[in-house]
N, C-alpha and C positions, 0 to 999 in steps of 0.2 A: 437601016441605024440601028446603032450596037442597041441592044436590050434596056441597057442601063438607060440611057437618054431617055428611051421611050417609054418607061416606068416611069420617071421623072416629068414627061410630058404631061401623061394619062395623071400622076398625080397632080400637077399644079392646075390643069383642066379642071377634076373635079376640088379643087381647093382655090381657084384662082379670084373667085368672086373674095373671099376672105382675104388674100393676099394684097389685093385690089384697095379693099379696103384700108388695110395696115396701112399700106401705102398712101392712101389717101389723110389718114391720119398723123401720121409721121409727120408727113407737107407740112399740114397744118400748123401742127405743133413746132415746126423748125422757122428761128428768124430770117427772111428773106427782104426782095425787095416787096414795098409796100409800106406802111408807115410807122417808125419808127417810137417804139415804145414809152411810156412816161412823158409825152408830151415834147419827147428830145426834137422835133420838124419845129416847131414854134421855136423853139429856142434857135436853132439853129437858123432860120429865118429874121429873128432879130442880130442875130451876127453876122449876117450878111448883109441887111437893113444899115448896121452901123459900120461897118466895113465901108460900104459904098457913101455915105453921108462922112465916115471919114469922124462918127462919134465914139472917143475913147469912153465915156460913163456906161453908155449902151451899150457896147462892144464886151465889158470887162464886168456887168452888173449879173449875167448868171454864172460867174466864175468864183472859183475860193477865195480864198486868202492871197495865196501865193499867187493864183493865177492873176489878180487881181494888182498886185503889186510888182510881179514881174514883167506887165507889159504896160509900153508907154508910147506915148502916141508918134511921138519917131517912129517907132514899130510900125504901129498903124501905118501910118503914112507909106511906110517903105511898100507894103501889101497891097496899100490901097492906090497905090501909082500903077500899079500893073493888073491889079484886076479889074477896080471900078467901072472900066471904060466898058471891059468886057459884059460884067454882070448887070450895067445899063443897058444895054444894048437885050438883054434876056438871057434867062438860061433856066433851066430844069433841073433840079434837085432829085436822083431816086436815092431809096436807104438800102442799102445794101446789105445790114444786119449787124448783128453788134459780137464782139471778142470779148473776155475776160481774161485777163492779165494781169497780174499782179494786186489783185484788189481792186481794181479799176473795170470799169466798162468802156468799151469803145466803141463808140457810134460809128459807122461808116458811110458815106456819102458818095455816089458819082456826082458830077457837077458838069453839066453837058452846057454849051452854052451855045445860043444864038446864030452866033458867025461861021460855026463848022471848025474853028481851030481845036485844038488841041483841050480834051477833055482833064479836071481836076478830079484828085481822091480827094475827098475831106475824112480826116480824122480826128474826134473829140473825144476824147478823154474826160472819164467823169467819175466821182467821188462821192457817196451821199446825196445823189441829185445835183452836183455842183460841176462848171466845169471846170478841170486841172489841166486840161492843156487842147488846143487847137491847131491842127494844121492842115494846111493845101498843100497836096502833091501833085 
């Protein structure tokens, strides 16, 4: 083994505990799978329930003014006709993390359906606690 690698391994073994602790702290700070911050999991649940029932008022309630005025019953029904049957069979939403883009916080979830067919990626754009965009990919 080259001496430089050997010295590195010795140094790591002496400081390995510190390195492991630093990695653990960094992982705890990072947002990832688990629960979305700021109650956004509840917002997602409300919107998915409204999608299943076809309730436009409930679907747009967490949205900002532009979101509320930009969504109509016909748009909701188009999405509902494709997804409501799958949602009613059961699903699991898994929070994946957040992105910060152009002043918005984007929340990401994986939506896995009990029917075993394709998953969906949900992206929910928010600003100042209000939903500005909701996309199923």
